C-alpha positions, 0 to 999 in steps of 0.5 A: 620509682616506686609511684611509676611501679605501683602505676605499671602494675595497676595498669597491667592488671586492669588490662589483663582483666577479661571484658565482662559481657555485662559491660556491653550495655553501658556501651563501654568497649575495652581494647587490649593491644598485644605485641607493643615494642615500646613501654610508651606504646603500651601506655597510649594504646591501652586507653579505654574507649567510652561511646555514648548510647546514642551513637551506633557502632558502624558494622564492618564491611564483608570483604569476602562478598562484596556487592554493588550496594555496599559501594553505593553504585548502581547498574547504570553507573557501570554501563557507559551510555554513548553520547546521543550527539555524537556522530559515529558514522556518516557518508553517502548511501542510496536510500528509498523510503517505502512505508510511512506509518505502515502505509506503503509508498512508491519506491523512489531511490535517491542519494543521501548523506547519512549521519549515525549517532548512538540513537537515530540516524538522519538523511540529508539531501545530496545538495545540502551540507551535512554538517548541522552548522551549515544548514539553512534555518528551517531545513530539518533533516529526516530523522529515524529513531533507532530504539526498537528498530529491526535491520535485516538484509533483503533481496525481494524489495529491490533488484539491486544488490547489497540492500538491507531494510530498517523498520521502526516501531512507527512503521517506517520502512527504509532501504539502504544500498551501496554497490560497494560491498565492504562499505555497505557492510560496514554500515550494516554492522554500525547501525546494527551495533547502535541498535543492540546497544540501546535498552531492550526494554524499550524495544516493545512499547505501547506505541509499537504494540498498537502498530502491530495490532493495526498491522496484523489481520488477527489477534495474535502477535506476529512472529517476528517481534523481538523474543529477547524483549521484556513483556509490557509493563503492568501499566500497559496490560490494561490498555493491551487487553482492551485492545485485543478485546476490541479487535476480537469485537470489531472482527466479529461485527465485520463477519456478521456484516459479511454474511449478511451481504452474502445472504442479501446478494444471493436473494436479490432480484434479477435485472429482468425482475426489476424491470417488470416491476418497474423499478428500473427503467429500460435503458438504451445501452445494454438493451436488446435492439428489438426491445429499444425499438419497441419501447420507442415504437420505431424500427431504428433507435432514436439515439442512433438517428441523433448520433448520425445526423450530428456526424453528417453535420460536423464530422464528415471532414474530421481527420480520423472520424470513427478511428480517433477515441473520444475522452471516455469520461465524457462518453460515460456521461453521455450514456448516462443522460441517454440511459436516464431518457433526459432530452438529448441535444447533441448540439449542446457545448458539452458534446462539441467534440464530435469523437464523443458522439462517435464513441458513444454510437460505437459503445451502443452497438458494442454493448447490444446483448446480441450484435447487429449481425445476429448469432444465428446468421454469423457463420452463414456470413463468414461462409458467404465472404469465403466465395471466390466469384465476386457476383456470387458473394454479393448475392450471398450477402444480399440474401442474408441480410434480407433474412435479418429482422426488421429493427436489425435490417433498417438500423443496418441500412441507415448505419451503412449508408451514413459509413458510405458517405464517410468513405466518399470523404476519404481524401479529407477525412482519411477513412477508407472502406478498409479502415471502417471495416477494421473499426466496425467489423468486430463491433457489428459481428462477433461469434456467440462463443469465442474459440480459437479462430479469433484472428481469422474471424477478425479477418472475415468480420473486416471483409464483410463490412468493407464489401457491404460498403463497397457494394452498399447499392447492390446489397440494400437496393431493390431487386430491380437494381 
């Protein structure tokens, strides 16, 4: 009809008009649809779309350069984090913990049931069931956090084969081992993969840095830190700089203390000077025999007389007297009492062990700066004992004994008289003259300078003491005898 024709002509004229840019300010948008197949489609698709001013037009997505933010995805959504509760591997291995918090421990291998998850390892005792449901209440396995840990093969920490070490950021160190090659290799790769999957930014933490600073003797970081790790966060830098400055000042203080101690030690007075000034009293142990006798105004030290009297009172029948060692701590205590010039009573209950008394007496002779047989006569005693004729040998020893200083002669005479009484009870105490010679030879005789003939000298030392005990009356008796 004519009405339809007029309507179509008005519509086509409206559609053929180009949109005026000024119409954009009113928010009017017109769309022209081309290639319509039917008359009714053209009618339905040629409608005007009017948008209100408060509605924003959505920008189209640039499909040539898609990025993750346009799809509302984050980096953590793409990376699939393993479930930390899922067991990745478990089985028996030999384990040894060699460090706890940086403190070295004694290596002690034990069989453990090892359970590996995405973030940690757990060690169970062999006698326990590995399943968590079967554990007794209160039992907690040993746990190792793998975040920031290091794993490496080692052949220096153990003589066993197939050993690798795990070091945590807290300073704990573990050794794991198995004799089965493919089994330990499989464990190594499984643990290494678990460590590598953990976020790298957690490899270096403030705790890790503090542990490294404490373990390192210098301010510089150790070279074995993970080079792939990111640098510390800004909030940790301040505390790190403080620790570095503190370590530097602490090192300077230690160096100053060391230098002062060195100066003090180099300038300290000698023992002789301190004794002359009266700051240190003359001690019995470690002093020259002559000085001890002069201090006591006698020719035989008082301590020697007390020890001999105590042994003859309650030790002649003791098995292995002078051969059996007494308690060293008690002997040192007795030594301290004697040096402090305290009143000594060897009948006290604390000295009831006769081996303590004999041990202290041997220590007294052993600590003499010059032995009971003076250095100047040592070689002459050795030459005398080599004489083949027995009578000539006894006479030579007797003549040398007569040349001894008075304190040496009197002390030697009373000591050998006492040892002769010990040898007389050989059937009870099992101490013959030969046994006593072995005990007292190196104690009473020694060369001033040790040479390569130590074994030969020791043989002669023993023979000299043995001869003087066997022929005591001829050597120490009067010439008329």
